N, C-alpha and C positions, 0 to 999 in steps of 0.2 A: 357678482361681487356683493358682499354684505357690508353694510355700514357698521363701523365699530361703535361700541357703546361709548358714550361720552365719559371721559375720565373725570373722576371726582376730584375736586380741589383738595389740596392738603389743608390741614388745620392752619398752617402758617399762612397760606394764601387766603383762606376763608376769613381770617380775622384782620387782614390788611397788611400782612408781611412785616418787614423790618420796622417800619415806622410805628406800628402798634406795639411791638415788643420793646422798642426803645422808650416809648411813652410809659409802658407798664413799669419798666425797670427804673426810669427816672423818678416816677412817682413813689415807688417803693423806697429808693434810696433817699429821697427827700425826708421820709419819715425816719429812716435809720439814722440819718445825720444828727438828729436831736434826741435819739433814744439812748439813755444812760446805760442800759443793759447791752444793747447790740453794738453801739458805735465802737467800743473797745475791741471788738472782734475783727475790725478792719484796720490792719496795721498801717496802711498807706495814709499819708497826710490827707490826700484827696481821695474821695470815694470813686473817682472816675475809673480807675483800673478795675475795681470790683464790679462796678456797673457794667462796664464793657464785657467782662467775663460772663456775668449772668445773662446779659442780653444775647451774647453769642451762643451760650449753652442752650437757652430756651428756644432760640430760633432754630438751632440744629435739631433739638429734640422734637420740635413740632413740624419738621419737614422743610425747613429752610436750608440755607447753605451750610456746609460742614466746616466752616471757618474755625469753630471752636476746636474740633479734633485735629485739624491740620496744624493749628498753632500750639495747642496745649496737650495733645494726646487724649487718651481715654479720660472721660470725666472723673472717674474714681471719687465720687462725691464724699463718701464717708471718710476715705483716707485724707482728702484735702481739708476736711473739717475737723479731723482728729485732734489737732493741736488746741482747739477751742472747746470750752465746756459748753455743750449744747444740752441744756436741761429743759425741763418742762416750761419754765418761765421764759427762757430764750426762744423756745419753739413758739410759745403763745405770742410773744412780742413780734416775732417774725411774721406769724400768721396775721396779726392785727394790721401791720403795715402792708402786707401783701393783699389782704382783703380790700383795704382802701384803694390800692393800686388797681386791682382787678375791677372793682366797682367803677372806678373812674373811666374805664374803657367803654362802658355802656355797650357791651357786646350783646348780641341776641342770646336769650337765655340758654339754649342748648350749648352754645360755644362757651358762655360764661361758666356753666356747670362743668363742662369737660375740662376747662383750664383749671378751675378751682379744685376739682377732684384730684387732679395730678399734684398741684401745689400743696394741698393739704396732706396727701399721702407722703410726699417727699419730705415735708417738715417733720412728720411723725417718724419717718425713717432716719432722720439725721440726729435724733436724740441719742447722745452717747453717755449721759450721766443721769442715772435715776435718782430721784429724791430720796433722802434718808427717811426711814420709817418713823 
């Protein structure tokens, strides 16, 4: 019999699982709560539901439980954000708060870079209104 190769941990597990993603999202929404550009994009009185949705989405994306899809279906990120104007200013504000949140985790550099790369690409992808020339 041959020994099987050790299974590599998912990104979700490597960064500390659910508690890490909950901390990330809590820090992010603490910034959003006082942001005059972003706060109006969250119609709920309380940011709790949005925070939970983002945490569940990120956990699932990075290899955690599939709670997001089982409760909300396919992410369809652009469709879900279509009712809101996501221009360059909104993208940059989102990235500012997310950068602060990612940095607060103090992840090892390779994990930090991997997470940030995804979040930055996602933010650019969500822009749905180009600036006027």
